[in-house]
N, C-alpha and C positions, 0 to 999 in steps of 0.2 A: 585828067586830074590824077595825081599820084596817091598812093596809100598813105594813111597816117600810121607811123610806126612808133609805138611807145615801149620803152625799155624800163622795166622795174628793177631796181638794185636794192637788195637787202644786205645791209652791213651789220654784222653781229657784234663787232667790237669797234665802235666808231672812234674811240680815242686812239687806239693803236693802228687802225687801218686807214684813217682819214688822209694821211699823206699819200699813200699808194693809190687810193681811190681818186684823189684830186689830180694826181699826176696822169692817170689814165684818162680822166675827163678832159684835162688840158690838152693832151696829145690828140684827142679826137674832137676838140672844141668846135671846129668848123662844121661838124656834123650834128651838133646839138642846137636845136632851135629854142627849146624850152627846158628848164630844169627846176624841179620843185623838191625840196628836202623836207622830210617829215620825221620828227622824233618827239618823244615825250620830254617835256621840260616844265620845270616849276622854279619858283624862287630859291628852293633849297637843293634841288638835284637836277641832273641832266641824264637821260637814258643812255645806256651803253649801246643800244641798237637803234638803227634808223633805216628809213626807206627813202630812196631817191627815185623820182619819176622823171624820165627824159623823153622829150619828143625829138626824134631823129630825122634828119633830112639826108638825102643822098641815096636813098633806096636800101635794099636788102644788103648790099655789099658793105655800105658804111655802117649799118646796124650790126652786122656780124663782126666787123673789125672792132667796134666799140665793146660789144659783148664779150668777145674773146679776151680783150685786155682786162676787163673787169673780172671775168670768171677765173682768170689766172691768179687772182689775189685770194689767198686762203682766208676763209671767213666771209666771203662775199658770194651771195646767190643772185643770179641774173635770170630774168624772164622777159619774154617779149609778147606784146599784143599788136596785132595788125588789123586795122580797120580799112576795109576796101570800099571803093566808091563804084557805083554802077556806071 
């Protein structure tokens, strides 16, 4: 059984960076099994910052390629969690 690799993406200016982030996600789309976007929202306003959680398939190499693309975008912070199986 392979490891579960979760990539967290913090976007500090969602409105300006959404296009570049979406482009990177699309380019690596075959490596993304699950995607969850989180941001503050109400009927009157939408947060400028947000977090995206990605479950990555394809191993460490696929995760690194995705993380490198996202980290190259100014205002985007990327972190990885790896859950191993015995």
